C-alpha positions in Angstrom: 0.0 0.0 0.0 1.2 3.5 -0.9 0.4 6.5 1.2 3.4 8.7 0.5 2.6 10.5 -2.8 3.4 14.1 -2.0 2.8 16.9 -4.5 5.4 19.3 -3.1 8.7 18.4 -1.4 10.4 20.7 1.1 14.1 20.8 2.0 15.2 23.5 4.3 18.8 24.8 4.3 20.6 24.8 7.6 20.1 28.6 7.8 16.4 28.3 7.0 16.0 25.6 9.7 17.5 28.0 12.3 15.2 30.8 11.2 12.2 28.6 11.3 13.0 27.3 14.8 13.6 30.9 16.0 10.2 32.0 14.7 8.1 29.1 16.0 9.8 29.4 19.4 9.2 33.1 19.7 6.4 34.5 21.9 2.8 34.5 20.5 3.8 32.5 17.4 1.9 29.3 17.0 1.7 27.1 13.8 -1.1 29.1 12.2 0.6 32.4 13.0 3.9 31.0 11.7 2.3 30.0 8.4 0.7 33.5 8.0 3.9 35.3 8.8 6.0 33.2 6.4 3.4 33.4 3.6 3.0 37.2 4.1 6.6 38.1 4.3 8.2 35.4 2.2 10.6 34.1 4.7 11.0 33.4 8.4 14.0 35.7 8.6 12.0 38.7 7.3 9.1 37.8 9.6 11.5 37.8 12.6 12.6 41.3 11.8 9.0 42.5 11.6 7.7 40.9 14.9 8.4 43.8 17.3 6.7 46.4 15.1 3.7 44.1 14.4 3.3 43.5 18.1 3.5 47.2 18.9 0.9 48.1 16.4 -1.4 45.4 17.9 -1.3 47.1 21.2 1.5 45.2 23.0 3.0 47.1 25.9 6.3 45.5 25.1 7.5 43.2 22.3 7.3 39.5 22.9 10.6 37.6 23.3 12.3 36.5 20.1 14.2 33.2 20.2 17.8 33.9 19.6 20.1 32.3 17.0 22.3 30.9 19.8 19.3 29.3 21.4 18.2 27.8 18.1 21.6 26.3 17.4 21.7 24.9 21.0 18.3 23.3 20.6 19.3 21.7 17.2 22.5 20.4 18.7 20.8 19.0 21.8 18.1 17.4 19.7 20.7 15.8 17.5 22.5 14.3 20.5 19.2 12.6 21.5 18.6 11.4 18.0 15.8 13.8 17.3 15.5 15.4 13.8 13.5 18.7 13.5 11.7 18.3 10.1 9.5 20.6 8.1 6.2 19.6 6.3 7.1 17.9 3.1 10.6 16.7 4.3 11.1 12.9 4.3 10.0 11.5 7.6 7.3 14.2 8.3 4.0 12.3 8.4 2.4 13.2 5.0 -1.2 13.6 6.2 -0.2 15.7 9.1 1.7 18.0 6.7 -1.7 18.8 5.0 -3.1 20.6 8.0 -3.1 24.4 8.4 -1.9 24.0 12.0 0.8 21.4 11.2 3.9 22.1 13.3 6.4 24.0 11.2 9.1 21.9 12.7 8.3 18.5 14.2 10.8 16.7 16.4 11.0 13.1 15.1 12.9 10.2 16.7 13.2 6.6 15.6 12.5 4.8 12.4 11.3 7.7 10.3 10.5 5.5 7.3 7.5 4.2 9.3 6.0 7.7 9.3 5.6 7.6 5.5 3.3 4.6 5.7 -0.5 4.7 6.2 -1.6 5.1 9.9 -4.6 4.4 12.0 -4.9 6.0 15.4 -6.2 4.0 18.4 -7.1 5.9 21.5 -9.3 5.4 24.6 -9.7 5.4 28.3 -6.7 5.5 30.7 -8.8 3.5 33.2 -9.7 0.8 30.6 -11.6 -2.4 31.3 -10.0 -5.8 30.7 -12.2 -6.3 27.7 -11.3 -2.9 26.3 -7.6 -3.6 26.7 -7.9 -7.0 25.0 -9.9 -5.5 22.0 -7.4 -2.6 21.6 -4.5 -5.1 21.5 -6.3 -7.4 19.0 -7.3 -4.5 16.8 -3.8 -3.0 16.8 -2.2 -6.4 16.1 -4.5 -7.1 13.2 -4.2 -3.6 11.6 -0.4 -3.8 12.0 -0.4 -7.2 10.3 -2.3 -5.5 7.4 0.5 -3.0 7.0 -0.8 0.0 9.0 1.3 1.9 11.5 -0.6 2.4 14.8 -0.6 5.9 16.2 -1.5 6.8 19.8 -0.5 9.0 22.7 1.7 6.7 24.9 -0.9 7.1 27.8 -1.9 4.5 30.2 -4.8 2.1 29.3 -5.9 1.8 25.7 -2.9 3.8 24.3 -0.2 1.6 25.7 -2.1 -1.6 24.8 -2.3 -0.4 21.2 1.4 0.5 21.1 2.6 -2.8 22.7 0.5 -4.9 20.3 2.0 -3.2 17.2 5.7 -3.0 18.2 6.9 -5.3 15.5 4.9 -3.7 12.7 5.7 -0.1 13.7 3.8 2.3 16.0 3.9 6.1 16.5 4.0 7.7 19.9 2.8 11.3 19.9 4.2 13.1 22.9 2.7 16.0 24.8 6.0 17.1 26.2 9.6 17.3 25.0 11.3 14.1 23.8 13.2 14.0 27.1 10.1 14.5 29.3 8.1 11.3 28.8 4.7 11.1 30.3 3.8 8.9 32.1 7.4 8.3 33.2 6.8 4.5 33.5 6.3 4.3 29.8 9.9 5.3 29.1 10.7 1.6 28.4 7.8 1.3 26.0 9.1 4.3 24.1 12.5 2.9 23.8 11.1 -0.4 22.6 8.9 1.2 19.9 11.7 3.3 18.4 13.3 0.2 16.8 10.6 -0.1 14.1 8.4 2.9 15.0 8.9 6.5 16.0 8.0 9.3 18.4 7.1 12.8 17.5 6.7 16.1 19.4 6.3 19.8 18.6 7.5 20.8 22.0 11.1 21.8 22.8 13.4 19.6 24.8 12.8 20.0 28.5 9.1 20.9 28.2 7.1 19.2 30.9 3.6 18.5 29.6 0.8 20.5 31.1 -3.0 19.8 31.0 -3.5 22.1 28.1 -0.8 20.4 26.0 -2.7 17.1 25.7 -5.6 18.5 23.5 -2.9 20.2 21.4 -1.1 16.8 21.1 -4.3 15.1 20.2 -4.6 17.0 16.9 -1.2 15.4 15.9 -2.5 11.9 16.7 -5.6 12.3 14.5 -3.8 14.5 11.9 -1.2 11.9 11.2 -3.7 9.1 10.6 -6.3 8.1 8.0 -8.8 7.6 10.8 -9.2 7.4 14.6 -10.6 4.4 16.5 -12.0 5.2 20.0 -12.1 2.0 22.0 -13.4 3.2 25.3 -14.2 6.7 26.4 -16.3 8.1 29.2 -18.2 11.3 28.9 -15.9 14.3 28.7 -12.9 12.0 28.0 -9.8 13.4 26.2 -10.4 10.7 23.6 -13.6 12.4 22.6 -11.6 15.6 22.0 -9.4 13.6 19.6 -12.5 12.3 17.9 -13.9 15.8 17.5 -10.6 17.1 16.1 -10.4 14.1 13.7 -13.8 15.0 12.4 -12.8 18.7 11.9 -9.7 17.5 10.1 -11.7 15.3 7.7 -10.5 12.1 9.2 -12.6 9.0 9.6 -13.9 8.4 13.1 -14.6 4.9 14.4 -16.1 3.8 17.7 -16.3 0.4 19.4 -19.7 -0.2 21.1 -19.8 -1.0 24.7 -22.3 -1.9 27.4 -24.8 0.9 28.3 -24.1 -0.1 31.9 -20.4 0.7 31.7 -19.6 4.4 32.0 -16.3 3.8 30.2 -18.4 3.1 27.0 -20.7 6.1 27.4 -18.6 8.3 25.1 -18.1 5.7 22.4 -21.7 4.9 22.3 -22.6 8.6 21.9 -20.1 8.8 19.1 -22.0 6.1 17.3 -25.2 7.9 17.8 -23.6 11.0 16.3 -22.5 9.2 13.2 -19.2 7.6 13.9 -18.6 4.3 12.2 -19.3 1.3 14.4 -16.6 -1.3 14.2 -16.0 -4.7 15.7 -12.9 -5.9 13.9 -10.0 -4.6 11.8 -11.7 -5.4 8.5 -14.3 -2.7 9.3 -11.6 -0.1 9.5 -9.7 -1.3 6.5 -12.7 -1.3 4.2 -13.5 2.2 5.2 -10.1 3.7 4.6 -9.1 1.8 1.5 -10.8 4.4 -0.9 -9.0 7.2 0.9 -5.6 5.6 0.5 -6.1 5.6 -3.3 -6.1 9.4 -3.4 -2.8 11.2 -3.7 -1.7 13.4 -0.8 -1.3 17.0 -1.9 0.4 19.6 0.2 -1.1 23.1 -0.5 1.3 25.4 -2.2 2.0 28.5 -0.1 0.2 31.6 -1.3 3.1 34.0 -0.8 2.8 37.7 -1.1 5.3 40.4 -0.9 5.4 42.5 2.3 2.9 45.3 1.9 4.1 48.7 1.3 1.3 50.1 3.4 0.0 49.8 6.9 -3.6 49.8 8.0 -4.5 53.3 9.0 -5.8 54.1 12.4 -9.4 54.3 11.3 -9.3 50.9 9.6 -7.5 49.3 12.5 -10.0 50.7 15.0 -13.0 49.6 12.9 -11.8 46.0 12.7 -10.9 45.9 16.4 -14.3 47.3 17.4 -15.9 44.4 15.5 -14.1 41.9 17.6 -15.1 40.7 21.0 -15.1 37.6 23.2 -17.5 35.8 20.8 -15.8 34.2 17.9 -16.4 35.7 14.4 -15.2 34.5 11.0 -12.7 36.3 8.8 -15.2 36.6 6.0 -17.6 38.4 8.3 -14.9 40.8 9.5 -14.0 41.6 5.9 -17.7 42.2 5.0 -18.6 44.2 8.1 -15.4 46.3 8.2 -15.4 47.2 4.5 -11.6 46.7 4.5 -9.7 44.5 2.1 -8.8 40.9 3.1 -5.1 41.9 3.2 -5.8 44.7 5.7 -8.0 42.5 7.9 -5.3 39.8 8.0 -2.6 42.3 8.9 -4.7 43.7 11.8 -5.4 40.2 13.1 -1.7 39.3 12.9 -0.8 42.4 14.9 -3.4 41.6 17.5 -2.2 38.0 17.7 1.4 38.9 18.2 0.3 41.4 20.9 -1.3 38.5 22.7 -4.8 39.9 22.2 -6.3 37.5 19.7 -7.4 33.9 20.0 -7.9 31.6 17.0 -10.6 28.9 17.1 -11.5 26.0 14.8 -13.2 26.8 11.5 -11.3 30.0 10.9 -13.0 31.9 13.8 -11.2 34.5 15.9 -12.0 36.4 19.1 -10.4 39.0 21.4 -8.8 37.8 24.6 
């Protein structure tokens, strides 16, 4: 099976990789902001030079901290010593389906057998406090899918995640980390991580030394689902983190599968609800394979950047004020801002970028934005 057809390849120079790392590690710059900056200004180096002025115009009392070249070189060197490569979307080893996303990490820390990441993946997630039956099913499903040629992606967590990883060690499994590569969570799965690196891999967008916090796990979950053709939820209670993964998978256009469970078991309440909401009910690996086979036949196309030259104009005070006045705590779409403000799309995007770099803007799913 072939899941590695990419329309556009990327290969950063050493200097570009340092610039990219500096930009993504600078204050208020996330994956979407990084993409906007590089597309708008043409390069990470030019964007870095413009950050202080953009933040000031957005209302920042002081410019955010910019990651230095020395810090970037030190991180690259430390990553190399640990066997971690920092790869850009389109470079060999960067999961091709993850590279399709608007919020794909500009640089992804990858460790292990990177060839495995170019193969088709299925994510398996579920309860940390899993039942014996749930653990057994997750293991059998992961084993069967692995035998069929799929890499199994999961989050290295207790319960369903670790069962899926262990059952697919020989065929290759992907561990998606919430912290840095040197801050494994939970710590007792450090041996599992070492075992899976032989034929599989681990990825993280976080810098070395980063200890995972509660808010990092939903962010990690988008990488689990984004790397895969589809996500299987084996067990999940109401308000489970696995349901967040399923929601994100649906937003990303990934297939969502759910394993039915007893109505009397609260650990199956979330999966049963997913089925009611339209997730595909599965009871064996063949159900997953038949659903994703048509998807695998389509080539993976990375969108070409829509680069523009840095504008030779700034939004004037009236335009900026009009756009900011239209924003509030309730999310609004970019299209609505353009229509209601009467400003050009370029002007609206510049004002939003200024606000974001000033720490005043929050981006939501579906292209919505709000003031913080």
